[in-house]
C-alpha positions in Angstrom: 0.5 0.2 0.1 1.1 3.5 -0.8 -0.4 7.4 -0.9 1.1 9.7 -3.8 1.3 13.2 -4.0 0.9 14.4 -7.6 2.1 17.9 -8.6 1.0 19.4 -11.9 4.3 20.7 -13.7 4.0 24.0 -15.6 6.4 22.1 -18.0 5.6 21.5 -21.8 8.4 19.8 -23.9 8.8 18.9 -27.8 10.0 16.2 -30.3 10.5 17.6 -33.8 9.9 13.5 -35.4 7.0 11.6 -36.3 6.0 8.3 -37.9 2.8 6.9 -39.1 0.5 4.4 -37.2 0.7 1.3 -39.0 -3.4 1.5 -38.9 -4.3 4.7 -38.9 -3.2 7.9 -41.4 -2.7 9.6 -37.9 0.6 10.8 -37.3 2.3 9.7 -33.7 4.7 11.9 -32.4 7.9 9.7 -31.4 10.8 10.5 -29.7 13.5 12.6 -32.0 17.1 12.6 -32.8 18.0 16.2 -31.2 20.8 17.8 -33.1 23.3 19.2 -30.7 25.7 22.3 -31.8 28.8 22.7 -29.4 27.3 21.3 -26.9 24.9 24.6 -26.5 21.5 24.3 -25.1 19.1 25.9 -27.2 15.0 26.8 -26.9 15.0 23.7 -29.9 16.8 21.1 -28.1 14.8 22.1 -24.8 11.5 21.3 -26.7 13.2 18.1 -28.0 13.4 16.7 -24.4 10.8 14.3 -23.3 8.5 15.4 -20.4 7.8 13.2 -17.7 4.3 12.8 -16.7 2.0 11.1 -14.3 3.4 7.9 -12.3 2.5 5.0 -10.0 4.0 2.3 -8.2 2.7 -1.3 -8.6 1.2 -2.3 -5.6 4.3 -4.8 -4.6 6.9 -1.8 -5.3 8.3 -3.5 -8.2 7.4 -1.4 -11.1 6.4 1.6 -11.9 4.4 2.7 -14.8 4.8 6.8 -16.1 3.8 8.8 -18.8 6.0 10.6 -21.0 4.7 13.5 -23.7 6.7 14.6 -26.9 5.8 17.6 -29.0 6.0 18.1 -32.7 7.1 21.7 -33.9 5.3 21.5 -37.3 1.7 19.9 -36.3 2.3 22.4 -33.0 0.5 19.6 -30.9 1.7 16.9 -28.7 1.6 13.6 -27.3 1.8 11.2 -24.3 2.8 7.7 -24.1 3.1 5.2 -21.6 6.2 3.2 -20.1 7.0 0.6 -17.9 10.4 0.1 -15.8 11.4 -2.0 -12.7 12.3 0.1 -9.7 15.9 -0.6 -10.1 15.7 1.6 -13.3 16.0 -1.9 -15.7 13.5 -3.5 -18.5 11.9 -0.3 -19.4 9.9 -0.7 -21.9 7.1 1.3 -23.9 3.5 -0.3 -23.7 1.6 2.3 -25.7 2.0 3.7 -29.1 -1.1 5.8 -30.5 -1.9 8.9 -31.6 -4.2 10.0 -29.1 -2.3 10.7 -25.7 -2.1 8.3 -22.4 -2.5 9.8 -19.3 -3.3 9.1 -15.3 -1.7 5.9 -15.0 -2.6 3.8 -12.2 -2.4 0.0 -11.3 -5.3 -2.2 -10.8 -3.4 -4.9 -9.5 -0.1 -5.9 -10.3 -0.2 -6.8 -14.0 -3.1 -5.0 -14.8 -2.3 -0.7 -15.5 -5.3 1.7 -15.8 -5.3 5.1 -17.6 -7.1 7.7 -19.7 -7.0 8.3 -23.1 -8.2 11.0 -25.3 -11.1 9.8 -27.6 -13.9 11.3 -30.2 -15.7 11.8 -26.5 -13.1 13.2 -24.8 -11.0 11.3 -22.5 -11.9 8.1 -21.3 -11.1 5.2 -18.8 -8.8 1.9 -20.4 -6.9 -0.8 -18.8 -3.7 -2.9 -20.6 -1.4 -5.4 -19.0 1.8 -4.0 -17.7 3.3 -5.9 -21.0 1.3 -3.7 -23.6 -1.0 -6.4 -24.1 -4.9 -7.0 -23.5 -6.2 -3.0 -24.0 -9.6 -2.4 -23.5 -11.8 0.8 -23.3 -13.9 0.7 -19.8 -15.8 3.6 -19.7 -17.9 5.8 -22.1 -18.8 8.6 -20.3 -20.5 11.4 -22.3 -18.3 14.2 -22.6 -15.6 12.3 -21.3 -13.4 12.7 -18.0 -10.7 14.8 -16.5 -9.1 12.6 -14.6 -10.1 9.1 -12.0 -8.7 7.6 -8.9 -10.0 3.8 -7.7 -10.9 3.3 -4.4 -7.9 0.7 -2.4 -10.5 -2.7 -2.9 -11.0 -2.1 -6.4 -14.5 -1.7 -6.4 -15.0 1.8 -7.4 -14.2 4.7 -9.1 -14.2 8.5 -8.8 -14.1 10.2 -12.3 -13.9 14.1 -12.8 -16.4 16.1 -15.0 -17.9 19.2 -16.1 -21.9 20.3 -15.4 -22.8 23.2 -16.9 -23.5 26.5 -15.2 -26.8 27.4 -15.3 -28.1 30.9 -16.3 -30.6 32.8 -14.0 -33.6 32.2 -15.1 -34.4 36.0 -15.7 -31.0 36.2 -18.0 -31.9 33.1 -19.8 -35.1 34.2 -21.1 -33.1 37.2 -22.7 -31.5 34.5 -25.0 -34.6 32.9 -26.0 -34.8 32.7 -29.9 -31.2 33.9 -30.5 -29.2 31.0 -30.7 -26.1 32.6 -32.7 -26.0 35.2 -30.0 -22.7 35.7 -28.6 -23.1 38.5 -26.2 -22.6 37.2 -22.1 -24.8 38.9 -19.6 -23.1 39.0 -15.8 -24.5 40.3 -12.9 -22.1 38.9 -10.5 -17.9 38.0 -10.1 -16.1 35.2 -10.9 -17.3 35.0 -14.4 -14.2 34.1 -15.8 -11.3 32.5 -14.0 -7.7 32.2 -14.8 -8.0 31.8 -18.9 -11.6 30.2 -19.3 -15.4 31.7 -19.1 -16.7 30.3 -16.2 -19.5 28.3 -18.4 -18.9 24.4 -16.4 -18.3 23.4 -13.0 -15.9 20.3 -12.3 -17.5 17.7 -10.3 -16.4 14.4 -8.9 -18.3 11.1 -9.6 -18.3 7.8 -8.0 -19.1 4.9 -10.0 -18.5 0.8 -9.5 -15.7 -0.8 -11.2 -15.3 -4.3 -11.9 -12.4 -4.0 -13.4 -13.9 -4.3 -16.9 -16.6 -1.6 -16.6 -17.6 1.8 -14.8 -21.4 1.6 -14.4 -23.8 3.5 -12.1 -22.3 7.0 -11.5 -23.2 9.4 -8.9 -22.2 13.0 -8.9 -21.1 13.4 -5.2 -22.0 17.2 -5.2 -25.5 16.2 -6.8 -27.3 19.9 -6.9 -24.5 21.9 -5.5 -22.7 24.8 -7.6 -19.5 24.3 -6.6 -16.2 23.1 -7.9 -14.5 20.1 -7.0 -11.7 19.6 -7.5 -11.2 23.6 -7.3 -10.0 25.4 -10.4 -7.5 26.6 -12.4 -4.9 23.5 -10.4 -7.1 21.3 -8.4 -6.8 17.5 -9.7 -7.7 14.2 -8.1 -5.1 14.9 -5.7 -7.8 17.1 -3.7 -10.1 13.9 -3.8 -9.2 10.5 -1.4 -10.8 7.4 -0.8 -10.5 5.6 3.1 -9.0 2.7 3.2 -12.3 0.6 4.0 -14.1 2.2 0.9 -16.6 3.6 2.7 -16.0 7.4 2.8 -14.6 9.7 0.3 -12.8 12.9 1.6 -12.8 16.0 -0.5 -11.5 19.3 -1.3 -14.2 22.2 -1.8 -14.3 25.8 -1.7 -18.7 26.3 -1.0 -19.0 29.6 -2.3 -20.1 31.2 -5.5 -19.4 34.6 -7.2 -18.1 37.4 -5.3 -17.9 35.5 -2.3 -15.6 33.1 -4.2 -13.8 35.7 -5.5 -13.1 37.2 -2.4 -12.2 33.9 -0.5 -9.9 31.3 -0.4 -11.8 29.5 2.5 -11.8 25.7 1.2 -12.3 22.9 3.4 -12.0 19.3 3.6 -15.4 17.2 3.5 -15.9 13.5 4.7 -19.0 11.9 2.6 -20.5 9.0 3.8 -20.9 6.6 0.7 -23.6 4.3 2.3 -26.0 7.5 3.9 -24.7 10.5 1.9 -24.3 12.8 4.9 -21.5 14.8 4.6 -19.0 16.6 7.3 -16.6 19.3 7.3 -13.3 17.8 9.1 -11.9 21.6 8.5 -14.7 23.6 9.6 -13.6 26.7 11.6 -10.3 27.1 9.3 -10.4 30.1 7.1 -7.9 29.7 4.7 -7.1 26.7 2.0 -7.7 23.4 3.3 -7.0 20.7 0.3 -5.4 17.6 -0.5 -6.4 14.9 1.8 -4.5 11.7 2.6 -5.7 8.6 4.7 -3.4 7.0 6.5 -3.4 3.0 5.7 -5.2 1.9 8.8 -8.3 4.4 8.4 -7.7 6.1 11.8 -6.2 9.5 10.6 -6.0 11.9 7.6 -3.9 14.2 6.9 -4.4 17.4 4.6 -2.8 20.7 3.8 -4.0 24.0 5.8 -3.6 27.5 5.8 -4.6 29.6 8.7 -5.9 33.2 6.7 -8.7 33.6 4.5 -7.6 35.3 1.4 -3.8 34.8 1.9 -3.3 32.2 -0.9 0.6 32.3 0.3 0.1 31.6 3.7 2.3 28.9 5.5 1.0 25.5 4.6 0.5 23.7 7.6 0.0 20.0 7.8 -3.2 19.3 9.5 -4.0 15.8 10.9 -7.9 14.9 12.0 -7.7 11.8 14.5 -11.2 9.7 13.5 -11.1 7.9 17.3 -11.0 11.6 19.3 -12.3 13.8 16.8 -9.3 16.2 17.6 -7.6 17.8 15.3 -4.0 18.9 15.3 -1.1 21.0 13.5 1.7 18.8 13.3 4.0 21.5 12.0 3.4 24.2 14.3 6.9 24.1 15.4 8.5 23.9 11.9 9.1 27.3 10.3 8.3 25.5 6.8 5.8 25.1 3.8 4.9 21.7 3.8 3.0 19.5 0.8 2.9 16.5 -0.8 2.0 14.4 1.9 2.3 10.3 1.9 2.3 7.9 4.7 4.9 4.6 5.7 3.7 1.7 5.6 3.2 1.2 8.7 1.7 5.0 9.3 4.5 5.9 11.7 6.1 8.5 9.4 4.2 11.0 7.1 6.7 12.0 4.4 6.3 15.7 2.8 7.8 18.0 0.1 9.3 21.3 1.5 11.2 24.4 -0.4 14.1 25.1 2.0 17.1 27.4 1.1 16.8 27.6 -2.4 15.9 23.8 -3.1 12.7 21.5 -2.7 13.6 18.6 -0.5 11.5 15.4 1.1 11.4 15.6 4.8 9.8 13.0 7.1 7.5 13.5 10.5 7.9 11.0 13.0 5.0 10.3 15.2 7.0 8.4 18.2 9.0 11.5 19.5 7.5 14.1 17.0 10.5 15.1 14.9 11.1 16.2 11.7 14.2 14.6 9.7 15.6 15.6 6.4 15.4 12.9 3.9 16.9 14.1 0.6 19.9 16.9 0.1 20.8 17.6 -3.6 20.8 20.0 -6.0 17.1 19.4 -6.9 13.3 20.0 -6.3 11.2 17.1 -5.7 8.0 17.6 -7.2 6.3 14.3 -5.9 6.9 10.9 -4.2 5.5 7.7 -3.7 6.1 4.9 -1.2 6.0 0.9 -1.0 7.5 -0.6 1.4 11.0 0.9 2.4 10.9 2.5 -1.2 10.4 5.7 -2.1 10.1 6.8 -5.8 10.2 10.5 -6.0 9.8 13.3 -9.2 13.2 15.5 -9.6 14.0 18.1 -11.4 16.9 21.1 -11.4 18.3 23.7 -13.2 19.9 21.5 -15.8 17.7 18.6 -16.0 13.8 17.8 -16.2 11.9 16.0 -14.5 13.1 12.1 -13.9 12.1 9.6 -11.7 14.7 8.9 -8.5 14.9 5.8 -5.8 15.0 6.4 -2.1 14.7 4.5 1.1 12.5 5.9 4.0 15.3 5.2 6.4 17.8 7.7 4.5 19.0 10.8 6.2 20.1 14.1 4.0 20.3 11.2 0.7 21.3 11.6 -2.9 19.0 9.2 -4.9 19.5 6.5 -7.5 17.7 7.8 -11.0 15.7 5.1 -12.0 14.8 6.3 -16.0 16.3 8.1 -18.4 13.9 9.6 -20.7 16.5 12.6 -21.5 19.8 10.9 -20.3 21.1 10.4 -23.5 20.6 13.9 -25.1 21.6 16.0 -21.8 25.1 14.0 -22.2 25.7 15.8 -25.0 25.5 19.0 -23.7 27.4 21.5 -21.7 25.3 23.2 -19.1 26.4 26.6 -17.2 27.8 26.0 -13.9 24.8 26.6 -11.3 26.4 28.2 -7.7 24.7 29.4 -4.7 25.5 32.7 -3.1 24.5 34.2 0.0 24.0 38.5 -0.1 23.4 40.8 2.7 20.3 42.7 2.1 20.0 46.8 2.9 18.3 45.9 6.5 21.2 43.5 7.2 19.5 40.1 6.6 21.0 37.2 4.4 19.9 36.2 1.1 20.2 33.6 -1.2 21.1 34.0 -4.6 21.2 31.6 -7.5 24.3 31.8 -9.9 24.0 30.3 -13.1 27.3 30.8 -15.6 27.4 31.2 -19.6 27.7 27.6 -20.8 31.0 28.5 -22.6 32.5 30.3 -19.8 36.4 31.2 -19.9 37.5 33.3 -16.7 39.5 35.2 -19.3 36.6 36.6 -20.9 33.3 39.2 -19.8 30.1 38.6 -20.3 26.5 40.0 -20.6 24.2 39.1 -17.5 20.7 38.9 -16.8 19.0 39.6 -13.5 16.1 37.3 -13.0 12.9 38.8 -11.4 10.8 36.0 -9.3 7.1 35.9 -10.0 4.2 34.9 -7.6 5.4 37.0 -5.7 5.8 34.4 -3.4 7.5 31.7 -5.5 11.2 30.4 -4.5 13.4 30.1 -6.8 14.5 26.6 -6.5 16.0 24.1 -8.9 13.3 24.0 -11.3 13.0 23.2 -14.5 10.6 25.1 -17.1 10.3 26.0 -20.8 9.7 29.8 -20.5 12.1 30.7 -18.0 14.5 28.3 -18.2 17.9 29.3 -17.0 20.1 27.1 -19.3 18.5 28.5 -22.2 20.0 31.8 -21.3 23.4 30.3 -20.2 23.6 28.7 -23.7 23.0 31.8 -25.5 26.0 33.5 -23.7 24.8 35.1 -20.3 25.0 34.8 -16.3 22.1 34.7 -14.9 21.7 36.4 -11.3 18.3 35.1 -9.8 17.7 36.2 -6.1 15.6 34.6 -3.7 14.4 38.1 -2.4 12.0 38.9 0.2 8.7 37.6 0.2 9.4 34.1 -1.3 8.8 31.0 0.6 11.9 28.5 1.8 13.4 31.0 4.4 11.0 31.3 7.2 7.4 32.6 7.3 8.5 36.5 8.3 11.1 36.0 5.0 7.7 34.9 3.1 5.3 37.0 4.4 7.3 40.5 4.1 6.3 41.0 0.7 2.5 41.9 1.5 1.6 45.0 1.4 4.8 46.6 0.7 5.2 45.8 -3.4 7.9 48.2 -4.5 9.9 48.0 -1.2 12.3 45.9 0.4 12.4 43.0 -2.1 13.3 45.9 -4.9 16.4 46.8 -2.8 17.0 43.2 -2.7 16.8 42.8 -6.6 19.5 45.8 -6.7 21.6 44.6 -3.8 21.8 41.5 -5.5 22.6 42.7 -8.9 25.3 45.2 -7.3 26.9 42.7 -4.8 27.0 39.7 -7.5 28.8 42.1 -10.2 31.1 43.2 -7.7 32.4 39.7 -6.6 32.3 38.3 -10.2 34.8 40.6 -12.5 33.7 38.3 -15.7 30.2 40.0 -15.2 30.1 43.2 -17.4 28.7 45.8 -15.8 27.5 47.9 -19.2 25.8 44.8 -20.4 23.2 43.7 -17.8 19.2 43.3 -18.7 16.7 42.5 -16.3 13.7 40.1 -16.7 10.6 38.7 -15.4 6.9 37.3 -15.6 3.5 37.9 -13.5 4.8 39.9 -10.3 8.3 39.7 -11.8 7.5 41.6 -14.8 5.9 43.8 -12.4 9.5 44.0 -10.9 10.8 44.8 -14.3 8.3 47.4 -15.0 9.0 49.1 -11.5 13.0 49.0 -12.0 12.4 50.6 -15.3 11.6 54.0 -13.5 14.1 53.4 -10.4 17.3 51.3 -11.4 19.8 54.6 -11.7 21.4 53.5 -15.1 22.0 49.8 -13.9 20.7 48.2 -16.4 20.6 48.4 -20.4 17.1 46.7 -21.5 14.3 45.2 -20.3 11.8 42.4 -20.9 8.3 41.8 -19.0 6.2 39.1 -19.7 2.3 39.3 -18.4 3.1 41.8 -15.6 0.9 44.1 -13.7 2.1 47.6 -14.8 -0.8 49.7 -13.7 -2.0 48.5 -9.8 -5.5 50.6 -10.1 -6.2 48.9 -13.0 -5.2 45.4 -11.6 -7.3 45.6 -8.5 -10.8 46.0 -10.7 -9.5 43.9 -13.8 -8.2 40.5 -11.8 -10.7 37.9 -11.2 -9.2 36.5 -8.3 -9.8 39.5 -6.0 -8.4 37.8 -2.4 -5.0 38.2 -4.0 -5.1 42.1 -4.5 -7.1 42.9 -1.3 -4.2 40.9 0.7 -0.6 41.3 -1.0 -1.9 45.0 -1.9 -3.9 45.5 0.9 -7.4 46.6 -0.3 -8.7 49.3 -2.8 -7.4 51.7 -4.4 -10.5 54.0 -3.1 -9.6 53.2 0.5 -8.0 56.5 1.3 -7.6 55.6 4.7 -5.6 52.3 4.5 -2.1 53.4 4.7 -1.3 49.9 3.6 -3.1 50.1 0.1 -2.3 53.7 -0.6 1.2 52.9 0.0 1.5 49.9 -2.6 -0.9 52.1 -5.4 2.2 55.0 -4.5 4.4 52.4 -6.2 2.3 51.0 -9.0 5.1 51.3 -12.0 2.9 53.7 -14.1 3.8 56.4 -11.8 7.2 56.3 -12.7 7.1 56.0 -16.4 8.6 59.5 -16.4 12.1 58.1 -15.7 12.3 55.6 -18.4 15.0 55.7 -20.3 15.9 52.0 -21.4 14.7 49.8 -24.2 11.8 47.6 -23.1 10.1 44.4 -24.3 6.5 43.8 -23.3 4.9 40.4 -23.7 1.1 39.7 -22.8 -1.2 36.7 -23.7 -5.0 37.5 -24.3 -6.0 34.5 -22.6 -4.5 35.3 -19.1 -7.3 36.6 -16.9 -5.0 37.2 -13.9 -3.4 39.9 -15.2 -5.4 41.2 -18.4 -3.4 42.1 -21.4 -4.1 45.4 -21.4 -1.9 45.8 -18.9 1.0 45.3 -21.2 0.0 47.2 -24.1 -0.3 50.2 -21.7 3.5 49.6 -20.8 4.2 49.7 -24.0 2.4 52.2 -25.2 4.1 54.4 -22.4 7.5 53.3 -23.6 6.9 54.3 -27.4 5.1 57.6 -26.3 7.8 58.7 -24.1 10.5 57.8 -27.4 12.1 54.4 -25.6 12.8 51.6 -27.9 10.3 49.1 -27.2 9.1 45.8 -28.6 5.4 44.2 -28.1 4.8 40.5 -28.4 1.4 39.8 -28.0 -0.2 36.0 -28.3 -4.1 36.0 -29.0 -4.2 32.3 -27.6 -2.0 32.0 -24.7 -2.6 32.5 -21.3 -0.7 33.2 -18.2 2.2 30.9 -19.7 3.3 30.1 -23.1 2.2 26.5 -23.9 2.0 26.2 -27.3 5.3 24.9 -29.2 5.7 27.5 -32.0 4.6 30.2 -29.9 7.5 29.2 -27.2 10.1 28.9 -29.9 8.8 32.5 -30.8 9.0 33.8 -27.4 12.4 32.3 -26.8 13.7 33.6 -30.5 12.1 36.8 -29.4 14.0 36.6 -25.6 17.6 36.1 -27.0 17.4 38.7 -30.1 15.6 41.3 -27.8 18.8 40.9 -25.1 21.3 40.3 -28.0 20.5 43.4 -29.7 21.1 45.6 -26.8 23.8 43.6 -24.7 26.1 42.4 -27.4 
């Protein structure tokens, strides 16, 4: 038995070759032969690497099934296939070869795997033998599913599907006889979220399962207009079966409209399958409560819990509910770290979890016997998910120099380095000369210690000088760890011949709660001093950085930082690039969808003149410093970004042009807060390198 935490990575990867399926005219995207020139890591090479997707340990802990995605530039699409490997890394085999993507792999038993696959009727459940034979379709649910889990006894499944959001009767009647009308009428908030209009709501359905078919589905939230899982990030990690199969624990924020837009107060609900009664296990906790995980004996359940309503970056606590005593306990009350991704040991004496810590994301363990914490892993990596069977741990790891692979640890490990199990990209990576990564510590202007990553140019020569890029982190509460991304990839910057300076400035997790909380209500304050201080000190420490050829870049809050620095940098930078950033904070307050964010981080509305925190925030809006702009700037924005809408980027670009400053505007009509389509991503990277080369080389 094991519990799993699956973290959805915001990563997309590409293959540049495809083959034709023997029994179909539809192209199958296969693993490419990637061309490497001079050991340089380029955007094209990056999109030739395979993407590790979901994975699962077999019940006996001897094998792993996992998904790998490749993309094709010409067709601008991707495809995922399933693979099986022994936990010692031997006998890797591909078990699917189709033109339709497979995802969500789970073991039905030690020899049979269930998974989801795209079909003409949406994604459906399938099964396949571990050797790739005996494939069959298990479900035919109208409209398809988004994902599924199987109960411990194998007799039931939960799957996610959407239901239509109904219009109020008085609004619906206005559309009568107008089938081609495209206008949208709204009388409440949260009418769109992240990158989609809220026309449908996800619900979880429970159904009978006999290993051959899915039948008799029941909507667990029947008649309720609430999301489960929660948009935009929630998946089936927000739902769990009890070990005896009698209960379902699920995450839900039972709010709609304006109330939903202003609150992060979600809860953990316990659903009794027999009588359909529901109990709120987290009642009275006002922040996010999500991702429940039962102990194997069913006596306890833990989940991720935040204390404050409206604060999405609050300390993530490990909250435990004891069913025998009916009591709740914060197991991490004395641990000043952010905790997520819980997995119980087989005998329930330990809980393993992932935590950002001093610039890397490591695996930790809580031991019940003495209420102690132990750091299990220690490497230049970020761990995104873990699964446990017996004394074996399988973790998904990335670094600034490597996309995700599966790595093995032992439950008894302490400060250990893992053994790599999969080799999705080993062959290609072995041909590359990645830029060296160093961790530095810098004193901030208020006397504290700040962690800074420094990445060297890939062809570093100590006798030469190089241009540099200051990377400004988004979030704003997001640690710069050993992440791998197809947008901000430090090795692409290194491969283009740049130093990268990446400070973990005030306002990020991994360095204690006080450090993380400092940024709220202080936009344009201490964290901006941190950026300038990090650059000033690192540049002085490193004579190979040419101080006359330095730029700054970032997205989201990082782009806000770029816009702010553009008016306050005192000549340090020679070029800027901002992606999907806040330019006018008053505009942002009224445009964004999740209003709890601006209420908490900006302090409140700009019209509240008695609110000193809010007034300080809006006084630091980047648009109020445009009169100081004097440096070339590139503004990028996606139309489908509803968190920070495209007019922000357009306004910044227009302001630069009207000021007579060299400027460029890259606009994506079909991208959201990220850039997800292969060709758009390559355009983004080519523009990024071209822009900085133009002004810094």
